[in-house]
C-alpha positions in Angstrom: 19.5 9.6 -14.3 22.4 7.3 -14.1 21.3 3.9 -12.6 23.3 2.2 -9.9 26.4 0.3 -11.1 25.4 -3.0 -9.5 23.1 -5.5 -11.1 20.9 -7.8 -9.1 23.3 -8.5 -6.2 23.4 -12.2 -7.0 23.7 -14.6 -4.1 27.1 -16.5 -3.9 25.5 -19.5 -5.6 24.1 -17.2 -8.3 20.6 -18.8 -8.0 18.6 -15.8 -6.8 19.0 -12.2 -5.8 19.6 -11.3 -2.2 17.6 -8.0 -2.5 14.7 -6.6 -4.4 14.5 -2.9 -5.2 11.6 -0.6 -5.6 12.4 2.8 -7.2 10.3 5.8 -8.0 10.7 8.8 -10.3 8.5 11.0 -12.3 9.3 9.5 -15.7 8.4 6.0 -16.6 11.0 5.7 -19.4 13.8 6.5 -16.9 12.4 3.9 -14.5 12.1 1.3 -17.2 15.8 1.8 -18.0 16.8 1.6 -14.4 14.8 -1.6 -13.8 16.4 -3.2 -16.8 19.9 -2.2 -15.5 19.1 -3.6 -12.1 18.2 -7.0 -13.5 14.6 -6.8 -14.7 11.2 -7.0 -13.1 12.1 -10.1 -11.0 14.6 -8.0 -9.1 13.3 -4.4 -9.4 10.1 -2.5 -9.6 9.7 1.0 -11.0 6.7 3.1 -10.1 6.3 6.5 -11.7 4.8 9.3 -9.7 5.5 12.4 -7.7 7.1 12.2 -4.3 4.7 14.7 -2.8 1.6 12.7 -4.0 0.1 10.9 -1.0 -1.7 8.3 -3.2 1.6 7.6 -5.1 3.4 7.1 -1.7 0.8 4.6 -0.4 0.6 2.9 -3.8 4.3 2.4 -3.9 4.3 0.7 -0.5 1.3 -1.5 -1.5 3.0 -2.5 -4.8 6.3 -3.3 -3.0 4.6 -5.5 -0.5 2.5 -7.2 -3.2 5.5 -7.8 -5.5 8.1 -8.8 -2.9 6.3 -9.7 0.3 8.0 -7.4 2.7 9.6 -4.0 3.2 12.8 -4.5 5.0 14.8 -1.3 4.3 13.7 2.1 3.2 16.0 4.6 1.6 14.8 8.1 0.9 16.7 10.0 -1.8 14.0 12.6 -2.5 15.1 16.2 -2.3 13.4 19.4 -3.3 14.3 23.0 -2.6 11.6 25.3 -4.1 12.8 28.4 -2.3 16.1 30.3 -2.2 17.2 32.9 0.1 17.5 33.3 3.9 15.8 30.9 6.2 14.1 33.8 8.1 12.3 34.8 4.9 11.1 31.3 4.2 7.3 31.0 3.9 5.9 28.5 6.4 3.9 26.6 3.7 7.1 26.1 1.7 9.0 25.0 4.7 6.3 22.4 5.4 6.4 21.1 1.9 10.2 20.7 2.0 10.0 18.7 5.3 7.0 16.6 4.0 8.7 15.7 0.7 12.3 15.4 1.8 11.8 13.7 5.1 8.3 12.1 5.3 7.3 11.2 1.8 8.8 7.8 1.7 8.4 6.8 5.4 4.9 7.9 6.4 3.0 5.4 4.1 5.2 2.6 5.3 4.5 3.2 9.0 2.0 0.9 10.7 
């Protein structure tokens, strides 16, 4: 994984970051590298887990709120495609999993 090119998005005065970032991935080592690249734990939080794991989803939201106090913007960059072929041949269970992971995994736990 190639981390974002920006560091901690410093404020114009340089005193504190204007944004905090929470990122998830399956591999802790990759997350640790990305957190360091983004400016360290005061700016970024990396939480290892699988996007389709409901407990991981809820835990990510809890940790984000605990670490940074609010959840102001949510970006979903999850994408799976476990099936290939024509849409008419797609198993309904597979279709549900694709929608749940690609569209709902990051937002459902954050909803009130």
